[in-house]
Steps between C-alpha positions, in 0.01 A plus 500: 500500500187454713173577322264765628189366674185582297340672800806721535483594130135594546576701814781692331294570187278749683551865403578578864466354848266687731487574872289296742297745708186410691460172314513662154778516245545867413739732320717739699327832569761672286454249218876453494671168439859380506678232303622173644827379345631146500853526646604184316483671161380856557170442319187685608253238620213696655364831621380551856295782646715766661318600817563797724378641830144531371485128422646417839231710664225316310652163587538587869140624511381175342700297750369702792142451380553124472665468840192489731354206310822305440631548855182351645473215249508168683846340516378195312367714215828692469685170502285361219568798273873489565510124438334552163750776426792275595366217284468733202857620548626143494280418199642797310859463622646461152361825364583691822857372482531606137366847572756550778785377279388729218501800732812458711711256298524231766558160334170326441626180661522695826165678480320179403660274761524752786327838469160397365445193720629685807250776423220245497621322814538830686142591415379154600679542832338841544158344441536327837580817691146629573434214743846537657470863611489448873476711813569397856343527841712680758468450876514833681522581872185710506198311635204452269685578177507273196763615249568374152672621183386518138694538180313725259577602141666836450288624209652595165853373446720639223740243358795575271665199334839481326585402144736213582251267676153641426305174524655397831463841662142539378398183681703532818375854563151511354400153622525573875362852457182374333473198728494723807212705357692796362448652156799564277628753249791346314759708320714250303842596367465671164749249357294202620130578493364254245506188719345698785217618275439142391486402866241774545287339231525165674403662832185640342426161345541338841225722638697756699248780565528825308738747662669240716803489269588800285801529268644830380793481259730788412817675602591472866575869529134574430315202646722370779534842660125559483432162657737550792360845576129424457310568825265201453784250463566335836824327408755473220701185430785517252786301360744731325817700533605665825468843335139428401430363847618822659272701271206280600573565868501874436164480323349279769620719785230764450226255600715269715394205288662165562782396267669168423818527297714239328780700346856481369773256592867418459495144623819333626551135404768340720690183407717342769790268419313197635202549266387252235683683221301379195171573676622841611621589150162414349318674783713813463440503125123484544512756782696751293362446150143378547267728300819662365576633847177701497393374840463666837684210664777461240817369665715768344764511777668160494742442791726193472738381771864541399612131489248418226477839330699426183337164441155633568548806279617284209199268532262793540632669187477176303140451610407851394678456165269208420185701564301581189363853465201535273137576421253427780329246271825324412465174691876480562546850641609525863531880493254722317527866405525803725154644547550829315758739358516714816594201714735371231693828490516517880650151527759568231604818683568295815697249294721770350568631849594150613751461218692793648485368857555125494572196289245394242474121509215460251269698276498874532308591185169497324452173315647510150268558206395174341527301822168632633183635334537848355304773675538345844716619790738218590802506731754222552526341844768717661732409787750728675758434769716748688221754543535709818242479776427871465447486122163581347502148355510363854263744664233578238230277354589444134200280414670320216726203419799635692663333801810590698695218664707573812748306714468478877710343777280461809139456600507825698639690202239379253214573738625855544539552126169336416321734741683810375207610284190712534297206374386183673258294294670165440822304538647158427736278700675187369665267754479141624553618859159527663621706795672747269187524284295580809745763629535679168126489425433664836765767446402603147270802491245383245135399492575158351815287507529191281745228608635265231224621269382831361187682385246266657156624603176359640169673558508411871851640560525877565716708267622857532798715580714667764642854480437680168365182344168595658270384775196281536468147365330310221388137543420301811292626790682833465309561177170484692625739765616735223150546357295511821457729797493361855207602718452427871144459631411532871164366619370567848335170593336661803300746294 
């Protein structure tokens, strides 16, 4: 078992974690706190302030007060602060990774090798944005007119991050927002606030001016709704469920504030008969069961061409059988716990439904007592075949270690079935035929399609969804456009 970092022990030993408002660490106005439980063993590990609409109002006011100064800070000065912040993130990667694993149960090997360093690299990438915010000159057919465009910061941006990838989403949303001169009020998921609060401490240490970044923890029903409806918030960016995204839109509609949404998914992962079978099996395993299936891009609909279906299914089941389920700090664990009891019960309800509708190839139960730590919520990797296309297991986001595997006969058929969903965030295609890969990638209705790989990201590649998976994009130049307003300036050169 991996030992706790001394800095993490010190962080968790505090009586409670406070809110960051206007550069100061303060209690919630109500004085209320809520417990943070470790999903690996059910132990209480910390208390965090439980904010409400009053705390959101204070945080938004602080951000609005800081905006005139931060938005006019020279690009080089903003870059220097964000570079220091990025360096501190990388220096403290081990403790940030441990805090995330403690909160959401993701295996520490993953958070240390991927989440924490990606967080730092995203912020380092964002530190170069201030000098890359460009306008253009536009020739017009009106004599004597010089026309150019400017990209200007929006103002106060409300950001809501999820519990499954809090470090990554913190950096890929907050980095560009701050770099462009905006001020931020962050509402982290109540199940994953600790690592975000530690990032807030590092931001202050880096020299980010007071009020530029504010963090209000608490229940989403109280804080998220207040943030989306606040009249001084210019934009809300969220990664979360489609239901939550719709509620954010309703709240934002009163003030017509901008919204960027990365929401639910039911990603198809398509394996053609000419694929590299061993690579596709491993890729499909990671796509379906990475982070115990608690991923917005989980490849939970696995379509396999009929000639290789039986062979592929056997290999896929064998690969999943070998996967170790365990504590996030167990160095051998490939799957950690389910994040909390509510999610655990929801997944098991889907599994029971599947047992009545199709053939259970593997799993189908909570992990047996004695095989995993007591107090945690653990579910076996579960694989179904024979599930109908109109089943809830096919159409609804389960967000757990459950995958349905389907046969298909033709390229046209699998494209139609893959697109028969209200979601459109991600998809996978496995084939050695380049022309086929190109055709299918173009036909799939999703914001990202991976070919002969899965779940790959880069901070210069845009990411976001089609249909009810949301709109707007993180990463790349799209992330700059998302946090700026475009202004046209006309100058009469004859005046």
